[in-house]
C-alpha positions as CSV (number, residue, x, y, z in Angstrom):
1,X,-104.3,97.5,80.3
2,X,-106.0,94.7,82.2
3,X,-104.0,91.5,81.5
4,X,-106.4,89.3,83.2
5,X,-108.2,86.7,81.1
6,X,-112.0,87.1,80.1
7,X,-114.3,86.8,83.1
8,X,-115.3,83.2,83.8
9,X,-112.2,81.8,82.1
10,X,-108.6,81.3,83.5
11,X,-105.1,80.9,82.7
12,X,-103.3,77.6,83.7
13,X,-99.7,77.6,84.9
14,X,-97.3,74.8,84.0
15,X,-97.8,72.9,87.3
16,X,-101.6,72.8,86.7
17,X,-101.2,71.8,83.1
18,X,-98.8,68.9,84.2
19,X,-101.5,67.7,86.6
20,X,-104.3,67.8,84.0
21,X,-102.1,66.0,81.4
22,X,-101.3,63.3,83.9
23,X,-105.0,62.8,84.8
24,X,-106.1,62.8,81.2
25,X,-103.5,60.4,80.2
26,X,-104.5,58.0,83.1
27,X,-108.2,58.3,82.0
28,X,-107.4,57.9,78.3
29,X,-105.4,54.8,78.8
30,X,-108.3,53.1,80.5
31,X,-110.7,54.1,77.7
32,X,-108.3,52.9,75.1
33,X,-108.1,49.5,76.7
34,X,-111.9,49.3,76.4
35,X,-111.6,50.2,72.7
36,X,-112.7,53.7,72.7
37,X,-111.1,55.7,69.9
38,X,-110.3,59.5,70.1
39,X,-112.1,61.9,67.8
40,X,-112.0,65.7,67.5
41,X,-114.8,68.0,66.5
42,X,-114.7,71.7,65.9
43,X,-115.5,74.3,68.7
44,X,-117.9,76.0,66.2
45,X,-121.2,74.4,65.1
46,X,-124.0,75.9,63.0
47,X,-126.3,77.8,65.2
48,X,-129.3,75.9,63.9
49,X,-127.9,72.7,65.3
50,X,-127.0,74.2,68.6
51,X,-130.6,75.6,69.1
52,X,-132.4,72.5,67.8
53,X,-133.6,71.5,71.3
54,X,-130.9,68.9,71.8
55,X,-129.2,70.7,74.7
56,X,-132.1,71.5,77.0
57,X,-131.3,74.4,79.3
58,X,-127.8,74.6,78.0
59,X,-129.1,76.3,74.9
60,X,-129.9,79.3,77.0
61,X,-126.2,79.6,77.9
62,X,-125.1,79.6,74.3
63,X,-122.3,81.9,73.0
64,X,-123.4,83.1,69.6
65,X,-120.9,84.2,66.9
66,X,-121.7,87.2,64.6
67,X,-121.7,86.7,60.9
68,X,-118.8,88.0,59.0
69,X,-119.1,91.2,57.1
70,X,-121.7,92.9,59.2
71,X,-122.0,96.6,59.2
72,X,-121.0,98.6,62.2
73,X,-124.4,100.1,62.3
74,X,-127.6,97.8,61.7
75,X,-131.2,98.8,61.0
76,X,-133.5,98.9,64.0
77,X,-135.4,95.8,64.5
78,X,-132.8,93.4,63.0
79,X,-133.6,90.0,64.1
80,X,-130.9,88.0,65.9
81,X,-131.2,85.2,63.3
82,X,-130.0,87.6,60.7
83,X,-126.8,88.4,62.7
84,X,-125.7,84.9,63.9
85,X,-124.8,81.8,62.0
86,X,-122.4,80.0,64.4
87,X,-122.1,79.3,68.0
88,X,-119.5,77.8,70.5
89,X,-120.3,74.3,71.4
90,X,-121.8,74.0,74.9
91,X,-121.1,70.1,75.2
92,X,-119.6,67.3,73.2
93,X,-122.6,65.3,72.6
94,X,-124.3,67.5,70.0
95,X,-121.2,67.7,67.9
96,X,-120.9,63.9,68.1
97,X,-124.4,63.5,66.7
98,X,-123.4,65.5,63.7
99,X,-120.1,63.7,63.3
100,X,-121.6,60.3,63.5
101,X,-124.4,61.2,60.9
102,X,-121.7,62.5,58.5
103,X,-119.2,59.7,58.8
104,X,-121.3,56.7,59.7
105,X,-120.3,54.8,56.6
106,X,-116.6,55.0,57.5
107,X,-116.9,54.1,61.3
108,X,-116.8,50.8,62.9
109,X,-120.2,49.5,64.2
110,X,-121.0,49.7,67.0
111,X,-118.7,52.9,67.3
112,X,-116.9,53.6,70.5
113,X,-116.1,57.3,70.7
114,X,-113.7,59.2,73.2
115,X,-113.7,63.0,73.1
116,X,-111.8,65.5,75.2
117,X,-111.9,69.3,74.6
118,X,-113.1,72.7,75.7
119,X,-116.8,73.7,75.8
120,X,-118.3,77.2,76.5
121,X,-121.4,78.2,78.4
122,X,-122.5,81.6,79.4
123,X,-122.6,80.9,83.1
124,X,-122.6,83.4,85.9
125,X,-118.9,82.8,87.0
126,X,-118.5,81.5,90.5
127,X,-116.3,78.9,92.4
128,X,-116.1,75.8,90.3
129,X,-118.2,77.1,87.5
130,X,-116.4,78.5,84.4
131,X,-117.4,79.9,81.0
132,X,-114.9,77.7,79.4
133,X,-114.1,74.3,80.7
134,X,-113.2,70.9,79.5
135,X,-115.3,67.8,79.1
136,X,-114.2,64.2,78.8
137,X,-116.7,62.0,77.1
138,X,-117.2,58.4,75.9
139,X,-120.0,57.3,73.8
140,X,-121.2,53.8,72.5
141,X,-123.2,54.4,69.3
142,X,-125.1,51.6,67.7
143,X,-125.5,49.2,70.6
144,X,-129.1,48.7,71.5
145,X,-128.6,46.4,74.6
146,X,-127.8,47.2,78.2
147,X,-124.2,46.1,77.3
148,X,-123.6,49.7,76.6
149,X,-124.6,51.0,79.9
150,X,-122.8,48.3,81.8
151,X,-119.5,48.8,79.8
152,X,-119.8,52.7,80.0
153,X,-120.2,52.6,83.7
154,X,-117.4,50.0,84.3
155,X,-114.9,51.9,82.0
156,X,-115.6,55.1,83.8
157,X,-115.3,53.7,87.4
158,X,-112.0,52.2,86.2
159,X,-110.9,55.6,84.8
160,X,-111.7,57.5,88.0
161,X,-109.9,54.9,90.1
162,X,-106.9,55.1,87.8
163,X,-106.9,58.9,88.3
164,X,-106.7,58.4,92.0
165,X,-110.4,58.8,93.0
166,X,-111.6,56.0,95.3
167,X,-114.8,55.9,97.4
168,X,-117.1,56.8,94.4
169,X,-120.7,55.6,94.2
170,X,-122.7,55.0,91.0
171,X,-126.3,56.2,91.0
172,X,-128.6,54.4,88.6
173,X,-132.1,55.3,87.3
174,X,-134.2,55.3,84.1
175,X,-136.2,58.2,82.4
176,X,-138.8,55.7,81.4
177,X,-139.1,54.4,85.0
178,X,-139.5,58.1,86.1
179,X,-142.3,58.8,83.6
180,X,-144.2,55.6,84.7
181,X,-143.7,56.5,88.4
182,X,-145.1,60.1,87.8
183,X,-148.2,58.6,85.9
184,X,-148.7,56.1,88.7
185,X,-148.7,58.9,91.3
186,X,-151.2,60.9,89.2
187,X,-149.0,63.4,87.6
188,X,-150.4,64.2,84.1
189,X,-148.1,64.0,81.1
190,X,-148.3,67.7,80.5
191,X,-147.0,68.3,84.0
192,X,-144.3,65.7,84.2
193,X,-141.5,67.9,82.7
194,X,-142.0,70.5,85.5
195,X,-142.3,67.7,88.0
196,X,-138.9,66.3,87.0
197,X,-137.2,69.8,87.1
198,X,-138.4,70.3,90.6
199,X,-137.5,66.7,91.7
200,X,-134.0,67.3,90.4
201,X,-133.6,70.0,93.3
202,X,-134.2,67.3,96.0
203,X,-130.6,67.2,97.1
204,X,-130.5,71.0,97.4
205,X,-133.8,71.9,99.0
206,X,-135.0,68.6,100.6
207,X,-138.5,67.1,100.4
208,X,-140.1,70.0,102.1
209,X,-138.9,72.5,99.4
210,X,-139.7,70.1,96.6
211,X,-143.2,69.5,97.9
212,X,-143.8,73.2,98.4
213,X,-142.6,74.1,94.9
214,X,-144.8,71.2,93.3
215,X,-147.9,72.4,95.0
216,X,-147.4,76.2,95.1
217,X,-145.6,76.8,91.9
218,X,-146.4,73.8,89.7
219,X,-150.0,73.6,90.8
220,X,-150.0,69.7,91.6
221,X,-152.4,68.5,94.1
222,X,-150.9,67.8,97.6
223,X,-152.1,64.2,97.5
224,X,-150.4,63.6,94.2
225,X,-147.1,65.0,95.5
226,X,-147.5,62.9,98.6
227,X,-148.2,59.6,96.5
228,X,-145.1,60.4,94.5
229,X,-143.0,60.8,97.6
230,X,-144.2,57.6,99.1
231,X,-143.4,55.6,96.0
232,X,-139.9,57.1,95.7
233,X,-139.0,56.6,99.3
234,X,-140.2,52.9,99.1
235,X,-137.7,52.4,96.3
236,X,-134.5,53.4,98.1
237,X,-131.7,51.0,99.0
238,X,-133.0,48.2,96.6
239,X,-130.5,45.3,96.5
240,X,-129.7,44.1,93.0
241,X,-131.7,40.9,93.2
242,X,-134.9,42.8,94.1
243,X,-134.9,45.6,91.6
244,X,-137.2,44.1,88.9
245,X,-139.8,42.7,91.4
246,X,-140.0,45.9,93.6
247,X,-140.2,48.2,90.6
248,X,-143.0,46.0,89.2
249,X,-144.9,46.2,92.5
250,X,-144.5,49.9,93.2
251,X,-145.1,51.1,89.6
252,X,-147.5,48.8,88.0
253,X,-147.5,50.5,84.6
254,X,-143.7,50.1,84.1
255,X,-142.9,48.0,81.0
256,X,-141.4,44.7,81.9
257,X,-138.4,45.3,79.6
258,X,-137.5,48.5,81.5
259,X,-137.5,46.7,84.9
260,X,-135.5,43.8,83.3
261,X,-132.9,46.1,81.8
262,X,-132.4,48.0,85.1
263,X,-132.0,44.6,86.9
264,X,-129.5,43.5,84.4
265,X,-127.4,46.6,84.9
266,X,-127.7,46.5,88.7
267,X,-126.7,42.7,88.8
268,X,-123.6,43.7,86.6
269,X,-122.7,46.5,88.8
270,X,-123.0,44.3,91.9
271,X,-120.7,41.8,90.5
272,X,-117.9,44.3,89.9
273,X,-115.2,44.4,92.5
274,X,-114.6,47.8,94.1
275,X,-117.8,49.4,92.7
276,X,-120.3,50.8,95.0
277,X,-123.8,51.4,93.4
278,X,-127.3,52.4,94.4
279,X,-130.6,52.5,92.6
280,X,-131.7,56.2,92.9
281,X,-135.4,56.9,92.1
282,X,-134.7,60.7,92.5
283,X,-132.0,60.7,89.8
284,X,-133.3,62.9,86.9
285,X,-130.5,64.5,85.0
286,X,-131.3,67.8,83.3
287,X,-130.8,66.9,79.6
288,X,-134.2,66.4,77.8
289,X,-132.7,64.1,75.2
290,X,-132.3,61.0,77.6
291,X,-134.6,58.2,76.6
292,X,-133.7,55.3,78.9
293,X,-131.2,54.5,81.8
294,X,-129.3,57.5,83.3
295,X,-126.5,57.3,85.8
296,X,-124.2,59.5,87.8
297,X,-121.1,59.0,89.9
298,X,-120.7,60.8,93.2
299,X,-117.7,61.3,95.5
300,X,-117.8,62.2,99.2
301,X,-115.5,65.2,98.7
302,X,-117.7,66.7,95.8
303,X,-120.9,68.7,96.3
304,X,-122.5,67.3,93.1
305,X,-121.8,64.5,90.6
306,X,-118.4,64.0,89.1
307,X,-119.7,62.1,86.1
308,X,-123.0,61.5,84.5
309,X,-124.6,60.2,81.4
310,X,-127.4,58.0,80.0
311,X,-129.0,56.5,77.0
312,X,-130.2,58.9,74.1
313,X,-131.5,56.7,71.4
314,X,-133.4,59.6,69.5
315,X,-130.8,62.2,69.3
316,X,-128.6,60.9,66.3
317,X,-131.7,60.0,64.5
318,X,-132.7,63.6,64.2
319,X,-129.8,64.0,61.8
320,X,-129.9,60.7,60.1
321,X,-133.7,60.3,59.7
322,X,-133.3,56.9,61.2
323,X,-133.2,55.8,64.8
324,X,-129.7,55.0,66.2
325,X,-129.2,53.6,69.6
326,X,-126.6,55.6,71.6
327,X,-125.5,55.9,75.2
328,X,-122.7,58.1,76.6
329,X,-120.9,59.0,80.0
330,X,-119.2,62.4,80.6
331,X,-116.5,63.0,83.3
332,X,-116.6,66.4,85.0
333,X,-112.9,66.9,84.2
334,X,-112.5,70.1,86.1
335,X,-113.9,68.7,89.3
336,X,-111.8,65.6,88.9
337,X,-108.6,67.7,88.6
338,X,-109.7,69.7,91.7
339,X,-110.2,66.5,93.8
340,X,-107.0,64.9,92.7
341,X,-105.0,68.2,93.5
342,X,-101.6,69.1,92.2
343,X,-99.4,66.0,91.9
344,X,-95.6,65.9,92.4
345,X,-93.8,66.4,89.1
346,X,-91.5,63.6,87.8
347,X,-87.8,64.0,87.9
348,X,-86.7,67.4,86.3
349,X,-83.0,68.4,86.4
350,X,-81.7,72.0,85.7
351,X,-78.3,71.9,84.3
352,X,-77.0,75.0,86.2
353,X,-74.0,76.4,84.4
354,X,-71.8,79.4,85.3
355,X,-71.6,82.3,83.0
356,X,-68.0,81.3,81.7
357,X,-69.0,77.7,80.8
358,X,-69.4,77.3,77.2
359,X,-73.0,77.0,76.0
360,X,-72.1,74.1,73.9
361,X,-71.1,72.2,77.0
362,X,-74.4,72.9,78.9
363,X,-76.4,71.8,75.9
364,X,-74.3,68.6,75.7
365,X,-74.8,67.9,79.4
366,X,-78.6,68.4,79.1
367,X,-78.7,66.1,76.0
368,X,-76.8,63.3,77.8
369,X,-79.3,63.5,80.7
370,X,-82.3,63.2,78.3
371,X,-80.7,60.3,76.6
372,X,-81.1,58.6,80.0
373,X,-84.8,59.4,80.0
374,X,-84.6,62.5,82.3
375,X,-86.3,65.8,81.7
376,X,-83.3,68.3,81.6
377,X,-83.0,72.0,80.8
378,X,-79.9,74.3,80.8
379,X,-80.3,77.2,83.2
380,X,-77.6,80.0,83.5
381,X,-76.4,80.7,87.1
382,X,-77.6,84.1,88.2
383,X,-78.1,85.9,91.5
384,X,-77.7,84.4,94.9
385,X,-77.2,80.7,94.8
386,X,-79.8,79.8,97.5
387,X,-82.4,82.1,96.0
388,X,-81.9,80.6,92.6
389,X,-82.4,77.1,93.9
390,X,-85.6,78.2,95.6
391,X,-86.9,79.5,92.2
392,X,-85.8,76.3,90.4
393,X,-87.8,74.3,92.8
394,X,-90.8,76.7,92.5
395,X,-90.6,76.1,88.7
396,X,-90.9,72.3,89.2
397,X,-87.3,71.2,89.2
398,X,-86.4,68.4,91.5
399,X,-82.6,68.5,91.1
400,X,-79.7,70.5,89.7
401,X,-76.5,69.5,88.0
402,X,-73.8,72.2,88.6
403,X,-71.4,73.0,85.7
404,X,-68.4,75.1,86.5
405,X,-65.2,75.9,84.6
406,X,-62.5,73.4,84.8
407,X,-64.6,70.2,85.1
408,X,-63.8,67.2,83.1
409,X,-66.0,67.7,80.1
410,X,-66.2,63.9,79.5
411,X,-67.9,63.2,82.9
412,X,-71.0,64.7,84.4
413,X,-71.2,65.5,88.0
414,X,-73.9,63.8,89.9
415,X,-77.3,65.8,90.1
416,X,-78.0,67.2,93.6
417,X,-81.7,66.9,94.8
418,X,-83.5,70.1,95.8
419,X,-85.0,70.3,99.4
420,X,-88.3,71.7,100.1
421,X,-86.7,75.0,101.1
422,X,-84.7,75.2,97.9
423,X,-81.5,74.1,99.3
424,X,-79.5,71.1,98.2
425,X,-80.2,67.9,100.1
């Protein structure tokens, strides 16, 4: 029998889990200080909610769950909708919209939500892309001003720094700005969705590839593509104090409030110590539900973004029937853990007892170490001494406490550190 996990999933050994727990704890501590409260939502959601257009391209990667009680043989032509009533969540935002709509009366306003949990997408498995992976999200629901954007970005940059990631850059843009820019360049409303999909590939295929796809595949006139490129390139490397004025000049149809909001967020980021930011006119983000500012965080050692989010003022309203302002930020937890790498474990002591040492004595020794705040576990002596020490170190122990017959039972010997080669130091 093949004992490997399902393709596109993976088992995690204790050392990996310990690293993940440490990183999550550091991130969660920062978010807690900003007032974000942990919630949990089920892995399963009703299929009609998961296919309601909230998740964009991710809906194509949905794992569907068969209804209970289906016969082994089904009539030919049976529709998929008759077979499926549930699906595995593909992100944490869609469950949050249902959660908020259901419990709004019981939640503080505005509501600061923190979520961490597994999600599933039917990806083609490859390095760094899994069918089951973990997301780490914060959302501020009910706050209409750019306070939400500014706070989310500050909290997330601090969380990443706490986890050990320095040298990150915040990239900032706005979906309303992108729409106005496309219109000013001559891209019709009906062609803008495709325009943005292609523009989102810029970091992968460059301007030559983007221009060719827009002209050859999307059918846009070459002069329109050139005009869009000129406008975008004129908006790179904007200093915070120039954002509003330059945007108004380059994109005359941009609403004043959009330019003012972007300038406010940019000014706030520029005032934060240790935060590097840039206005990025090519930032699109794939989710179709974004309605305002969007942002990502990049790191020199990562090929793509390590966190991303934006404002989605219309999404929750689909469930409530009334508009609710909302903004969120999601950390790519798997990427963060890979960048941080395996971290050294804290002190762990193996109470190494000989076969003729009473079990009660081994248990008592381990208990006394734990009372001192140390992680301690009894382990029976077996095999060659050096080989066993090597195994102990490979299992994450940092020291061992030898128990042999004839020792004073009231006093513990001193723990002996393990060297890198598994020998006592």
